[in-house]
C-alpha angles and dihedrals in degrees: 000000000000117000109280108235119194132154113210106225118218090349098169097038094051094045094041087057090061094063088219112220132186113253099025132110119248132181128207104196094192112038095180110154092349097248097128092038093053092052092048091049092051090054100046099051134166105011107014121105131219127197112194125193130202136149095197112099092201091054093048093049092050095045094046088059093044094048099034094120095059114094098186095063126103115191114200122197096213140095117274085234086079093054095122093053095042095050090046090053089050090052094247113141099177140020097233099180112029150287130241128204121192100182130201135031124324126239089251093055094046096047103036100099099215093056088072098223098118126075090199094063122059113239142133112286101262120127095167116148087198109047091202094061117104105225115078136173088259089061093048094049096042104037109028117101121249090252092052092048090051089049097052094041090051099041102036100028100030084221115176094205098047095131094050093047094046092048091050092050091053091049094049098044091055086069100032136357115250106246110170142046093240092051090055093044092051090049091052091050091051093047097051132066117250112260130177105256140130088221117091112242091238096054098092096042092049090050090050094050092047091052091049094047092051098032087229101167095044090048093050093050096046095043096048089054091047091050092056088066090052100048119103117219107280094023117132130228114204119186130186114192129181107202137039096253094058093042090051091055093049091046093049094048093046091047095048095050094045095053120099096214138030097171125133110259090242092060111103100202124040115227097173117134115247117275117274099205139048115205113234092190123020092193118048120256113238132200120276121254089250092055092047090053090051095042113018096192089065089074089084095049120114125188122205123183133192137171126222109240102168 
């Protein structure tokens, strides 16, 4: 296997937020290269427990080797979307310490050519986090209707030229299926007007397809709501997101569950249940200038933290 490369974004900030304590149960929903997990494990010795999720076989193999000396770690090859079922099967009723989400694709996934995430490296259109899942980027590009392509490019990529790009894809695939990342990237360049920008024209569309293939936004929303049922009072939820769509979902869920009232203004008596969360930071924490210099993609990272109070 190729060397697994992964930069752990905001490692200290995200783990500091958890107030790691010996004897409590913690969950790392995105194991990745094991950077966050290792720091958590160091801080919860000797009796704390960490459950770490990942669906990427490369990540699991690399992290198993990195973390092999820790006895209080359980690595689960499953999506964090199944957290309720997995913890139940492990006999864990509550997350007593905290849970960490590091959302989005890893450096390894984005840069390993054959995974098909990058428009700068020729590969089959893939983009699956979980290589055993059925839907791939090839399926999205070659089978989705023009209307659906416009929708995902607009909603998930916030792409200004969604209609032009979708129309061009439909035209081209009538003659020949789009097979590779570079074919798609070249098509996007040809379908869009030249504008002065440091961002490659294919960036937003590739992001949109990746989100669709992996159902990222739906998974984040559903799982954050599931996790609220699993948190013990006092437990912390720490979430790193990498684009505005994810951050908006995290912000909205945290805000909703930290408010005292959701009643219509015309309602005389409030019957809302008490809030479930307390916001630790109202504005997201961002990476330091030093970290951004070392790892430029961390400039888009935002960390939001909340504590379970009910």
